[in-house]
N, C-alpha and C positions, 0 to 999 in steps of 0.2 A: 695795415695802418699802425704806425707806432705812436706811442704817447709818452710824454715826459712826466715823470713823477718827481715832485719836489719833496725832499725830506729835510727837515730841520735838523741841525746838529743836536745830538743827544745831550741832555743836561745832567750833570752830576753834582748835586748840591753839596755833597760832602767834600768832593775835590775842590769845588769853588770856595767853600769855607776855609779849607786848608790853604788855598792860594792866598786868600785874604790874610790869614795868620802869618804866612811867610812874608807877604808884602809889608805888613805892619811891623814885624820883627826887623826886616831889612831897613825900614825907615828909622826905627829906633836905634839900630846899630850905627847907621850913617850919622844920626844926630849926636850920638855919644862920641864917635870918632872925631867928628867936627869940633866937639868941645874940648878935646884933648890937645893941649898946645904941642904939636908935633915937633917943633924946632927946639923945644927945651925939655923934652922928656928925658929922664935920667933915672938910674938906680937899678939894682939887681931885681927887685920885686917887679918893677915896671917892665923890664926886659922880659922876665919870665912870663908875665901876664900877656904881653904883646906877642910873644912867641907862640904861646898856647892859642891865643885868639887868631893869629895868622894861620896856624895849622887847621883850626876848626873852620875858618872861613874858606880856606882852599878846598877842604872836603865838601863844604856846602856848595861851593862854586861848581865842583865836578858833578855833584848830584843834580843841581839845577840846570846845568848845561845839557845833561842827558834828557831831562824833562823838557827843556826848551826845544831840543832837536825833534823829539817825538811829537810834542804838541804843535810845534811850528809846522812840521810836515803834514800833520792831520789838518791843521787850519788851512794850509795852502790848498789841500785837496777839496775841502769844503767850500772855500771861496771860489775855486775854479768851477766847481759843479754848480754853484749858485749864480755866478756872474757870467758863465759861458767862457768861450775861449779867450785867451789873452789877446789884447789888441795888437795889430801889426804895427811895429814902430815906423 
């Protein structure tokens, strides 16, 4: 006779705290960018700052994309095991 053992996803409080920090920083960046009048930005100093910010954000995007792929795949496995097989369309 076989039995089904349910295991809850492991909790990582440190990773969850870091996720909240990233989410908060992302919201702050979005708010700052929204408050910069994009149609009228001008000047060498502004161009330099925006160029540096764009490079940093591209690097952050690559890092978070890797995290999303890994965590998304893990989440899919956990959900499948909890919810059972996917419904037939």
